[in-house]
C-alpha positions in Angstrom: 54.9 -35.9 38.4 53.6 -37.5 35.3 50.0 -37.8 36.8 50.2 -34.0 38.0 51.1 -33.2 34.4 48.2 -35.1 32.9 45.8 -33.6 35.3 47.2 -30.2 34.6 46.6 -30.6 30.9 43.1 -31.8 31.5 42.5 -28.8 33.7 43.9 -26.6 30.8 41.5 -28.2 28.2 38.4 -28.0 30.6 39.3 -24.3 31.3 39.7 -23.5 27.6 36.5 -25.3 26.6 34.6 -23.2 29.4 36.1 -20.1 28.2 35.0 -20.7 24.9 31.5 -21.3 25.9 31.3 -18.3 27.9 32.6 -16.2 25.1 30.1 -17.7 22.8 27.3 -17.1 25.1 28.2 -13.6 25.8 29.0 -13.0 22.1 25.5 -14.2 21.0 23.8 -11.9 23.8 25.7 -8.9 22.3 24.8 -9.8 18.7 21.3 -10.1 19.6 21.3 -6.7 21.1 23.0 -5.3 18.2 20.4 -7.0 15.9 17.5 -5.5 17.7 19.1 -2.2 16.9 19.5 -3.2 13.2 15.8 -4.3 13.2 14.8 -0.7 13.8 16.7 0.5 10.7 14.8 0.8 7.3 17.7 -0.8 5.6 17.4 -4.1 7.6 15.0 -5.7 5.4 17.1 -4.9 2.2 19.6 -7.2 3.6 17.1 -10.0 4.7 14.9 -10.0 1.6 17.7 -10.0 -0.9 19.2 -13.0 0.8 15.7 -14.8 0.6 15.9 -17.1 -2.4 12.1 -17.6 -2.7 9.0 -15.4 -2.5 8.4 -15.2 1.3 4.7 -15.8 1.1 3.0 -19.1 1.4 2.1 -20.3 -1.9 1.4 -23.8 -1.1 -2.5 -23.3 -1.9 -1.8 -21.2 -5.0 -3.8 -22.3 -8.0 -1.8 -21.4 -11.1 -4.0 -21.1 -14.2 -4.3 -19.2 -17.3 -7.5 -17.9 -16.0 -6.1 -16.1 -13.4 -6.0 -12.3 -13.0 -2.5 -10.8 -13.7 -1.4 -7.2 -13.0 1.7 -6.1 -14.9 3.2 -3.1 -13.0 5.6 -1.9 -16.0 8.7 -0.2 -15.2 8.2 3.2 -16.9 10.8 5.0 -14.5 9.4 8.0 -12.7 5.8 7.2 -13.8 3.0 4.9 -13.6 1.7 2.2 -16.0 -0.3 -1.0 -14.9 -1.6 -3.6 -17.3 -4.5 -5.8 -16.1 -4.9 -9.2 -17.9 -7.9 -11.6 -17.5 -8.8 -14.5 -19.9 -7.2 -12.8 -22.9 -8.7 -9.3 -22.3 -6.7 -6.2 -21.0 -7.1 -2.9 -19.1 -4.5 -0.2 -18.9 -4.2 2.3 -16.0 -1.9 5.1 -17.1 0.9 5.1 -19.7 4.1 6.4 -18.0 6.1 9.2 -19.3 7.1 10.6 -22.7 10.6 9.2 -22.2 9.3 5.7 -21.4 6.6 5.4 -24.2 8.7 3.1 -26.3 9.3 0.9 -23.3 5.7 0.5 -22.7 4.6 -0.2 -26.3 7.3 -2.9 -26.5 5.8 -4.5 -23.3 2.4 -4.2 -24.6 3.5 -5.9 -27.9 5.3 -8.5 -26.2 1.8 -9.7 -24.5 0.3 -9.7 -28.0 -2.2 -7.1 -27.0 -4.4 -5.7 -29.9 -7.2 -4.2 -27.9 -7.9 -2.7 -24.5 -11.4 -3.3 -23.0 -10.8 -0.2 -20.8 -8.2 2.6 -20.6 -7.9 4.7 -17.5 -5.8 8.0 -17.4 -5.9 8.9 -13.7 -5.1 12.5 -14.2 -3.3 14.9 -16.7 0.3 14.8 -15.6 2.9 13.7 -17.9 4.4 11.0 -16.0 0.9 9.2 -16.3 -0.2 10.0 -19.9 3.1 10.5 -21.6 2.8 7.4 -23.7 -1.1 7.5 -24.0 -0.9 9.2 -27.5 1.0 6.1 -28.8 -1.4 3.7 -27.0 -4.3 5.4 -28.5 -2.6 5.4 -31.8 -1.8 1.7 -32.0 -4.5 0.0 -30.2 -8.2 -0.4 -30.2 -10.0 0.9 -27.1 -13.6 0.1 -26.1 -13.8 2.5 -23.1 -11.6 5.3 -21.9 -12.1 6.8 -18.5 -10.5 10.0 -17.6 -10.4 12.8 -15.0 -12.4 15.9 -15.9 -9.4 18.2 -15.3 -7.3 19.2 -18.3 -4.0 21.0 -18.9 -2.4 23.0 -21.8 0.8 21.1 -21.9 2.3 19.5 -25.1 1.7 16.1 -23.8 -1.8 16.7 -23.2 -2.4 18.2 -26.7 -0.9 15.1 -28.3 -3.1 13.0 -26.2 -6.2 15.0 -27.3 -5.0 15.0 -31.1 -4.9 11.2 -31.0 -8.3 10.9 -29.3 -9.8 13.0 -32.2 -8.1 11.0 -34.7 -9.7 7.8 -33.5 -12.9 9.6 -32.5 -12.6 8.3 -28.9 -14.7 10.0 -26.3 -13.6 10.3 -22.7 -15.9 9.4 -19.8 -15.5 10.9 -16.3 -16.7 8.3 -13.8 -18.5 9.1 -10.5 -17.5 7.8 -7.2 -19.5 4.6 -6.5 -19.8 3.6 -10.1 -18.9 0.0 -10.8 -17.6 -1.4 -14.0 -17.4 -5.1 -15.2 -14.1 -6.5 -16.5 -14.6 -10.2 -17.5 -15.0 -12.1 -14.1 -13.7 -8.9 -12.3 -15.1 -5.6 -11.5 -13.7 -2.4 -10.4 -15.2 0.5 -8.4 -14.4 4.3 -8.4 -13.4 5.7 -5.0 -12.3 9.0 -6.0 -12.1 11.9 -6.7 -14.9 12.9 -4.3 -14.8 16.6 -5.1 -15.2 18.7 -8.3 -12.4 21.2 -7.7 -8.8 20.9 -6.2 -6.0 23.2 -6.1 -3.5 20.3 -6.7 -3.9 18.4 -10.0 -3.0 15.1 -8.1 -6.2 15.1 -6.3 -8.2 14.7 -9.4 -6.6 11.2 -9.7 -9.2 8.5 -10.5 -8.9 5.9 -7.7 -10.4 2.4 -8.3 -10.6 -0.8 -6.3 -10.5 -3.8 -8.6 -12.2 -7.0 -7.2 -11.4 -10.4 -8.6 -13.3 -13.0 -6.4 -12.0 -12.6 -3.0 -9.0 -10.6 -3.9 -8.8 -6.7 -4.5 -6.2 -4.2 -5.5 -6.4 -0.5 -4.9 -5.0 1.7 -7.7 -4.4 5.2 -6.3 -2.9 7.2 -9.2 -1.3 10.4 -7.4 -4.0 10.9 -5.0 -2.7 13.2 -2.1 -3.8 13.3 1.6 -6.8 15.6 0.8 -8.2 13.0 -1.4 -7.4 10.1 0.9 -9.3 12.0 3.8 -12.3 12.3 1.4 -12.4 8.8 0.8 -12.0 7.9 4.5 -15.0 10.2 5.2 -17.2 8.6 2.5 -19.1 5.7 4.4 -20.1 4.3 1.1 -16.5 3.5 0.1 -14.9 0.2 1.3 -11.0 0.8 0.9 -9.9 -2.6 2.3 -7.7 -4.2 -0.3 -5.2 -6.9 -0.5 -2.8 -4.9 -2.4 -2.2 -1.0 -2.8 -0.5 0.7 -5.7 1.1 3.4 -3.5 0.2 6.8 -4.6 2.6 9.6 -6.2 5.5 7.2 -6.3 5.9 7.1 -2.5 5.8 10.8 -2.0 5.2 11.9 1.8 1.9 14.1 0.4 0.3 10.7 0.2 -0.2 7.3 2.0 -1.1 8.7 5.5 -1.0 6.1 8.3 -4.7 6.5 8.7 -5.3 5.7 5.2 -2.9 2.7 5.1 -4.7 1.4 8.1 -8.0 1.7 6.5 -6.8 -0.1 3.4 -5.0 -2.6 5.5 -3.1 -4.3 2.4 -0.8 -7.2 2.7 1.2 -5.9 -0.3 2.2 -2.4 -1.6 3.7 -1.6 -5.1 5.6 1.5 -5.7 6.3 2.7 -9.4 9.3 4.9 -9.1 12.6 5.4 -10.9 16.0 4.6 -9.5 17.9 7.5 -8.4 14.9 10.0 -9.1 15.2 13.8 -8.6 12.5 13.6 -6.0 14.0 11.2 -3.6 10.9 8.9 -3.8 9.9 6.9 -2.1 10.0 9.2 1.0 11.2 8.2 4.3 7.8 8.7 6.2 6.0 6.4 3.8 8.6 3.6 3.9 8.6 3.8 7.7 4.8 3.5 7.7 4.7 0.5 5.4 7.3 -1.2 7.6 5.6 -0.3 10.8 2.4 -1.8 9.4 4.4 -4.9 8.1 3.2 -4.4 4.5 5.5 -6.3 1.9 7.0 -3.8 -0.6 7.4 -4.4 -4.3 9.2 -1.4 -6.1 10.3 -1.0 -9.7 13.4 0.9 -8.9 14.6 -2.2 -7.3 12.9 -5.0 -9.1 12.0 -3.4 -12.6 8.7 -4.6 -14.1 6.5 -6.5 -11.6 3.9 -8.9 -12.1 1.1 -10.0 -9.7 -1.0 -12.8 -10.2 -4.3 -13.6 -8.2 -6.4 -16.9 -8.4 -9.1 -15.1 -6.6 -8.0 -16.4 -3.2 -4.3 -16.0 -2.9 -1.9 -13.7 -4.4 1.8 -14.1 -5.8 4.5 -12.1 -7.3 7.0 -13.0 -9.8 9.9 -11.3 -7.8 10.9 -11.3 -4.2 9.9 -8.5 -2.2 11.9 -5.3 -2.2 13.4 -3.2 0.7 12.0 -0.5 2.9 15.0 1.7 2.0 14.9 5.4 1.4 17.0 8.5 0.6 17.2 11.2 3.5 15.4 14.2 2.1 
C-alpha cells in the first residue's frame, strides 16, 4: 500500500506540473493575441516608451562636441519657438504666444544669447509672433525673414512698432533661396504662391542642413502648401527630422507629404490639454504607421535635439502617439 501511495503522489505531482505547463502555454498564447490588439492602439507606445529608461536610438557612434548643431524646441504652450545653436551663434524660428513670452525670454537668457544671426517669423499669427516684440527689443538681430502677409492685430502692431524702433527691415525670401548659417545652411521650401485664403499657408518653410543631417521646419503650412511643395521638382523635402506643422492639426501633415519627407523623428510643439485637441488623431496614426519617433512638448516640455552631422540624439525619451478623440 505504501508503494501505491507513493506512486499516487508522484502521479499527482506530474499531473500538476503538466497542468501548470499547459496553463502557461495557453495563457501565453492568449496574452500574445491580446498584445496584438494592443499594438493597434495609439496608446500602446505611451506605455512602452515611458517605461524605456534610455533614448531608444542607437547612439554608440554619436560624437558629442561643443561644435555640434543643437535645436531647442522651447515649450511655449500652444505655439512655436525653436532656437538653433551652432558654434556660439544662434537662429530663432518663431517666438511663441503673448502668454509665453516671458518663458521664451528666460530661456534665451539662460543660453546666454545676446544676438541672433537670423530670426524667422513663419507667419503673422499670434502663436508664432506673440513674443517677437520682446525678442526684437532685447537682442541684436542681423537678418529678419518674414512672410509678406500682414494682419491688423494688436500683436502684429507691437511687432511692427519694435521693428521700427530698432530700424530692422524684413526680408521675404523666395522658394529655392539658400542662406548660410555657420557650417550649416537652410533653403526656403515655401510659400510657393503669392496669395492664399488661409494665413497658415503663407508660412515660411525651411530645410536646415548640417553636414549629412537635415531638419524641416514647417510653420503652420497646411495641405495646400504641402501639395505645392510636392509639385515643385526643385524642392528636396527629404529630412531626418520634421517639425510637425500647425501643432499636429489634421489640416496638415498629409500621408503623401510625410512619405516624401521620410523623417526618422517628428517634433510637435503643442500645449497640454489645448482647446483644439491637438495633435489630432489622423496625424498621430500617420506618424505611427510610418514608424516615425515622436517628441512633443505637451508630454516632454522643452526638447533639445543635437546633431554631429551624421547622427541625431534628443535629450528626452520619445513621447507617445496618444490623442484626444475629436
